[in-house]
C-alpha positions as CSV (number, residue, x, y, z in Angstrom):
1,X,21.0,13.8,-13.8
2,X,19.0,10.6,-12.8
3,X,20.7,7.3,-12.9
4,X,20.1,4.9,-15.8
5,X,17.7,2.2,-14.8
6,X,19.1,-1.3,-15.1
7,X,17.0,-3.9,-17.1
8,X,17.1,-6.4,-14.2
9,X,16.4,-4.0,-11.4
10,X,13.6,-4.5,-8.9
11,X,11.7,-1.4,-10.2
12,X,11.9,-2.7,-13.8
13,X,10.8,-6.2,-13.0
14,X,7.9,-5.0,-10.8
15,X,6.9,-2.4,-13.4
16,X,6.5,-5.1,-16.0
17,X,4.4,-7.4,-13.9
18,X,1.0,-8.3,-15.3
19,X,-2.2,-8.6,-13.2
20,X,-2.3,-11.9,-11.3
21,X,1.4,-12.5,-11.6
22,X,4.1,-12.4,-8.9
23,X,7.9,-12.2,-8.6
24,X,10.2,-13.5,-5.9
25,X,13.0,-11.1,-5.0
26,X,16.0,-12.4,-3.0
27,X,18.7,-10.5,-1.2
28,X,16.5,-7.5,-0.6
29,X,14.6,-6.5,2.6
30,X,10.8,-6.1,2.7
31,X,11.2,-2.4,3.5
32,X,13.6,-1.7,0.7
33,X,11.3,-3.3,-1.9
34,X,8.4,-1.4,-0.5
35,X,10.2,1.9,-0.9
36,X,11.2,0.9,-4.5
37,X,7.6,0.2,-5.3
38,X,6.4,3.5,-3.8
39,X,8.9,5.4,-5.9
40,X,7.8,3.4,-9.0
41,X,4.2,4.4,-8.4
42,X,5.1,8.1,-8.6
43,X,5.5,7.7,-12.3
44,X,2.5,8.4,-14.4
45,X,2.5,5.1,-16.2
46,X,2.5,3.1,-12.9
47,X,0.3,5.2,-10.6
48,X,-2.8,3.0,-11.0
49,X,-1.1,-0.3,-10.4
50,X,-1.7,-2.1,-7.0
51,X,0.8,-4.5,-5.5
52,X,0.9,-6.8,-2.5
53,X,4.3,-7.3,-0.8
54,X,5.0,-10.0,1.7
55,X,8.0,-11.9,3.0
56,X,8.2,-15.7,3.0
57,X,11.2,-17.5,4.3
58,X,13.6,-14.6,3.6
59,X,12.3,-14.0,0.1
60,X,10.2,-11.0,-0.7
61,X,7.2,-11.8,-2.9
62,X,5.5,-9.0,-4.9
63,X,2.1,-9.7,-6.5
64,X,0.3,-7.5,-8.9
65,X,-3.3,-7.1,-7.9
66,X,-4.7,-4.4,-10.2
């Protein structure tokens, strides 16, 4: 049985991003956030979304492009 997704998880926050917006994620590595986004994009409702992921001064920044 899959785990229940928390309302303040990275996947939930990134899934709700609107085009042109971004979110700063602290206490996570660039690679772990990238994996979470790739798993999120496997879901039908998120498969067409495009994101840019970068790290600035220890903070991971996720931007919604499309």
